[in-house]
DRENVEXTOR-544318 format. One record per residue (C-alpha): residue in three letters; x, y, z. Coordinates in steps of 0.2 Angstrom, whole numbers, padded with zeros to 4 digits, always signed. Example, Ala and Ser with C-alpha at 12.3 -4.5 7.8 and 13.67 -1.06 7.14 Angstrom:
DRENVEXTOR-544318
ala+0062-0022+0039;ser+0068-0005+0036;
This chain:
DRENVEXTOR-544318
met+0000+0000+0000;gly+0007+0017-0005;gln+0005+0033+0004;glu-0008+0038-0009;glu-0021+0026-0001;gly-0030+0026+0015;ile-0027+0013+0029;leu-0045+0007+0025;ser-0044+0007+0006;gly-0053-0007-0001;ile-0066-0008+0013;arg-0084-0004+0008;val-0096+0003+0022;val-0114+0005+0022;glu-0121+0017+0035;met-0139+0020+0040;gly-0137+0033+0052;gln-0147+0048+0059;tyr-0140+0064+0066;leu-0122+0061+0074;ala-0117+0044+0081;ala-0116+0032+0067;pro-0113+0046+0054;ser-0097+0051+0064;ala-0090+0034+0064;ala-0093+0032+0045;lys-0086+0049+0042;met-0069+0044+0050;met-0070+0027+0041;ala-0071+0038+0024;gly-0057+0049+0030;leu-0047+0033+0032;gly-0050+0027+0014;ala-0065+0017+0015;asp-0079+0018+0002;val-0094+0024+0013;ile-0111+0023+0006;lys-0124+0032+0016;leu-0140+0023+0014;glu-0155+0035+0018;met-0173+0031+0021;ala-0185+0040+0008;pro-0192+0052+0007;arg-0182+0064+0019;gly-0166+0054+0022;asp-0155+0058+0038;leu-0165+0070+0048;ser-0149+0080+0051;arg-0152+0087+0033;his-0167+0097+0040;tyr-0158+0106+0054;thr-0147+0122+0056;leu-0149+0128+0038;ile-0137+0142+0033;lys-0137+0148+0015;gly-0148+0133+0010;gln-0136+0120+0018;ser-0138+0110+0033;val-0122+0112+0043;ala-0127+0098+0055;his-0128+0087+0040;met-0112+0094+0032;val-0101+0091+0046;gln-0104+0073+0049;asn-0106+0066+0031;his-0092+0073+0020;gly-0083+0059+0012;lys-0099+0048+0008;arg-0110+0043-0006;ser-0128+0044-0004;val-0141+0031-0009;cys-0159+0034-0004;ile-0171+0020-0004;asp-0189+0017+0002;val-0185+0003+0014;lys-0203+0003+0021;arg-0208-0006+0005;pro-0204-0024+0003;gln-0195-0021-0013;gly-0185-0007-0006;ala-0180-0017+0010;ala-0174-0031-0001;leu-0164-0019-0012;ala-0156-0012+0004;ala-0152-0029+0010;glu-0144-0034-0007;leu-0133-0018-0006;ile-0128-0021+0012;ser-0123-0040+0008;arg-0110-0034-0005;cys-0101-0023+0008;asp-0088-0027+0023;val-0096-0016+0036;phe-0114-0010+0041;val-0115+0004+0054;glu-0132+0010+0060;asn-0140+0019+0075;phe-0158+0017+0074;ser-0168+0012+0090;pro-0166-0007+0094;gly-0178-0018+0083;val-0182-0004+0070;leu-0171-0012+0056;ala-0177-0029+0060;lys-0194-0024+0054;tyr-0186-0023+0036;gly-0176-0038+0037;leu-0160-0028+0040;asp-0155-0036+0057;trp-0139-0045+0061;asn-0146-0063+0059;ser-0154-0059+0042;leu-0139-0050+0035;ser-0126-0061+0041;ala-0135-0076+0034;arg-0132-0067+0017;asn-0114-0062+0020;pro-0106-0072+0034;arg-0091-0060+0032;leu-0101-0045+0036;ile-0097-0034+0051;met-0112-0025+0058;cys-0111-0011+0072;ser-0126-0005+0080;ile-0124+0011+0091;ser-0139+0016+0103;gly-0142+0025+0119;phe-0142+0010+0131;gly-0137-0005+0120;gln-0147-0018+0111;asp-0153-0027+0127;gly-0157-0023+0146;ala-0170-0014+0155;asn-0167+0003+0146;ala-0164-0004+0128;gln-0180+0003+0121;lys-0178+0021+0129;pro-0174+0034+0116;ala-0158+0043+0119;asn-0147+0057+0112;asp-0131+0065+0117;ile-0137+0074+0133;ile-0147+0059+0139;ala-0131+0048+0138;leu-0121+0061+0147;ala-0135+0063+0160;met-0137+0044+0163;ala-0118+0040+0164;gly-0116+0053+0178;thr-0105+0063+0167;leu-0116+0078+0165;his-0117+0080+0184;leu-0099+0084+0184;ile-0100+0098+0171;gly-0102+0116+0178;phe-0101+0125+0193;pro-0106+0118+0211;asp-0119+0132+0214;arg-0127+0131+0197;pro-0136+0117+0187;pro-0126+0105+0176;val-0120+0113+0159;ile-0122+0105+0142;pro-0105+0104+0133;gly-0103+0114+0118;val-0099+0099+0108;asn-0107+0082+0106;val-0097+0073+0117;ala-0107+0056+0119;asp-0111+0055+0101;met-0094+0058+0095;ser-0086+0047+0108;ser-0098+0033+0103;gly-0093+0035+0085;ala-0075+0034+0089;his-0077+0018+0100;ala-0088+0011+0085;leu-0073+0015+0073;ala-0061+0006+0085;ala-0072-0009+0087;val-0075-0010+0068;cys-0056-0010+0065;gly-0054-0024+0078;ala-0067-0034+0070;leu-0059-0032+0053;phe-0043-0038+0060;arg-0051-0053+0068;arg-0060-0057+0051;glu-0043-0058+0042;arg-0038-0072+0055;thr-0054-0081+0055;gly-0065-0077+0040;ala-0080-0073+0051;gly-0090-0057+0053;gln-0095-0049+0069;tyr-0110-0040+0077;ile-0104-0025+0088;asp-0116-0017+0101;val-0111+0000+0106;ser-0120+0009+0120;met-0118+0028+0121;val-0121+0027+0141;glu-0107+0014+0142;cys-0095+0025+0132;met-0098+0039+0143;ala-0096+0028+0159;ser-0079+0022+0152;trp-0074+0041+0151;asn-0081+0043+0169;asp-0071+0029+0176;gly-0061+0039+0188;gly-0077+0046+0196;tyr-0083+0028+0198;leu-0067+0022+0206;phe-0065+0037+0218;tyr-0082+0034+0224;gln-0079+0016+0227;val-0062+0016+0234;ser-0067+0029+0246;glu-0081+0019+0252;gly-0094+0033+0247;lys-0085+0047+0256;ile-0080+0055+0238;val-0094+0058+0227;pro-0087+0067+0212;ala-0096+0084+0209;arg-0095+0100+0198;met-0080+0111+0201;gly-0082+0124+0188;ser-0065+0128+0181;asp-0055+0118+0193;phe-0049+0100+0193;pro-0052+0089+0208;ser-0035+0082+0212;val-0022+0095+0206;ser-0019+0113+0211;pro-0016+0124+0203;met-0025+0117+0188;gly-0039+0124+0178;ile-0045+0140+0168;phe-0038+0156+0174;arg-0043+0174+0169;ala-0029+0185+0161;arg-0032+0203+0156;asp-0036+0199+0138;gly-0044+0182+0140;tyr-0043+0165+0148;val-0028+0153+0150;ala-0027+0135+0154;ile-0013+0130+0167;thr-0008+0114+0175;val+0006+0114+0188;leu+0012+0096+0191;ile+0015+0090+0209;asp+0034+0092+0206;gln+0033+0109+0198;trp+0026+0119+0212;glu+0042+0126+0219;leu+0048+0131+0201;phe+0031+0139+0198;thr+0032+0150+0214;lys+0049+0156+0207;leu+0042+0160+0190;ile+0028+0171+0197;gly+0040+0179+0209;arg+0034+0172+0225;pro+0047+0159+0230;glu+0041+0160+0249;leu+0025+0151+0244;ala+0034+0135+0242;arg+0037+0134+0260;asp+0020+0142+0265;pro+0011+0129+0276;arg-0005+0133+0266;phe+0003+0127+0250;asp+0018+0117+0253;thr+0010+0100+0249;leu-0003+0095+0236;pro-0016+0091+0250;asn-0013+0108+0257;arg-0015+0117+0240;leu-0031+0108+0237;ala-0038+0113+0254;asn-0034+0131+0250;arg-0038+0130+0232;pro-0047+0147+0231;glu-0032+0157+0238;val-0020+0147+0225;asn-0032+0152+0211;arg-0032+0171+0217;ile-0013+0171+0217;val-0012+0163+0200;glu-0024+0176+0192;gln-0016+0190+0202;trp+0001+0185+0193;leu-0007+0183+0176;gln-0016+0200+0177;ser+0000+0209+0181;phe+0004+0207+0163;ala-0004+0218+0148;ser-0007+0202+0138;arg-0009+0184+0142;asp+0005+0180+0129;gln+0018+0186+0141;pro+0015+0174+0156;leu+0012+0160+0144;ala+0028+0163+0136;ile+0037+0162+0153;leu+0027+0145+0157;glu+0031+0137+0141;ala+0049+0141+0142;asn+0049+0132+0158;his+0039+0117+0153;ile+0024+0121+0163;leu+0008+0115+0155;ser-0001+0130+0148;ala-0011+0137+0133;pro-0023+0151+0129;val-0041+0147+0128;tyr-0045+0149+0110;asp-0062+0153+0102;val-0066+0144+0086;pro-0059+0156+0074;gln-0043+0157+0084;ala-0041+0138+0085;met-0045+0136+0066;thr-0030+0147+0061;ser-0018+0141+0075;ala-0002+0131+0072;ala-0009+0117+0082;val-0024+0115+0069;lys-0021+0123+0053;gly-0002+0122+0054;arg-0003+0104+0055;gly-0014+0102+0040;ala-0029+0096+0050;leu-0042+0105+0039;gln-0046+0101+0021;gln-0055+0113+0009;phe-0071+0109+0000;ser-0084+0120-0010;tyr-0102+0120-0008;ser-0116+0128-0018;gly-0122+0144-0011;val-0109+0143+0003;gly-0092+0144-0006;thr-0076+0137+0001;ile-0075+0130+0019;glu-0063+0120+0028;val-0068+0104+0037;pro-0057+0093+0049;arg-0049+0077+0043;ala-0050+0061+0053;pro-0038+0065+0067;leu-0026+0050+0064;arg-0009+0050+0055;phe-0001+0035+0047;ser+0017+0033+0041;gly+0012+0023+0026;ala-0006+0029+0022;arg-0014+0046+0019;thr-0029+0053+0028;glu-0040+0063+0016;ile-0059+0066+0014;pro-0063+0060-0003;arg-0078+0071-0007;pro-0090+0084+0001;ala-0106+0079+0010;pro-0118+0072-0003;arg-0135+0078-0008;leu-0149+0065-0004;gly-0148+0050-0016;glu-0134+0059-0026;his-0126+0042-0030;asn-0141+0031-0032;ala-0137+0026-0050;glu-0118+0026-0048;val-0119+0014-0033;leu-0132+0002-0041;arg-0122+0001-0057;glu-0106-0002-0047;leu-0111-0014-0033;leu-0126-0023-0041;gln-0123-0021-0059;tyr-0140-0014-0062;pro-0143-0008-0080;glu-0149+0010-0083;glu-0167+0004-0088;arg-0169-0005-0071;ile-0162+0010-0061;ala-0174+0022-0071;ala-0188+0010-0067;leu-0184+0011-0048;ile-0184+0029-0049;gly-0200+0031-0058;asp-0208+0019-0046;gly-0203+0030-0031;leu-0192+0017-0024;leu-0177+0028-0025;ala-0177+0046-0020;gln-0165+0060-0025;asp-0163+0078-0023;lys-0160+0088-0039;ala-0143+0094-0043;glu-0141+0113-0038;
């Protein structure tokens, strides 16, 4: 394999996804070289197409679906369900995030599909998993965060929990699904057998909250993790601090406290009994934070204290907004964004899959597709359907497609 190919080149994926979880997993697979076919249900397709419209484009759909080809089939009709099953059976991976049991109504469940293709790998992402007491409950990002105990930790102690500004549970479950699919592909190379993968968004968030679960158990219930605002529970100083012209993130590791006191011109604090040990600093965290912010605000700009900290290997960074992050050396300077043109919008930059390989490239093959844009192309390529048969399916309403802009 040459650098011009992706790590998943030669792998064909069908995604039946709504909104974020399954689409995000398939988006990363496309960025790693897989041929991803987004199988959408007629007539409306992925419901994310109808949210956050700007200049006639759904940003919600664009962000999770670049790199894919779209086929839109009326799977609620027996002929459409049979066509979808035939299409999936010709592929390596099937990813979906419908509620448990929904796709079984159309014969698109694991037992039916694996009987047609024993090498198929199917990954289902749902809020609570495919079985258990909560399996039939609907869920989204915020529900998964809430039920895993993670949302309880976000925000300030005297205020309600805060919803993160990004879709943490959806994107986490998508990343977990990608890892699971890659593992199943590896196992298939050794055994020849496919695999069914059950990803629960709540379990993904529980795995990210493992520290909280362990603190509670090991302390025999004495430590119940709670919201701490801009602080971190087990290190001080660590958190978000205000400078004159913005915010900065700082972490002073346990063996750096004495160095830090010298850098801020307060070496006596290293021996102050309020701060000389980590437990003492945690007990006096408000005063530690006040000292840090007092030092930061003694400069006209946050750039000056950050330069001092960086030169001495103290973990620190400015808190960027979106425009600052997009143009930063950490993002744009690494080539993490790829340009595309969209009708009515113009040229935009979207993040590539955040994975780098020494012998394979990471590249988004195409912009997000129009609904059913690749109907004819995919049916010709995978199923060898002649033009007249495709035309008949379109005429019968079994295939749906938005008109070209």
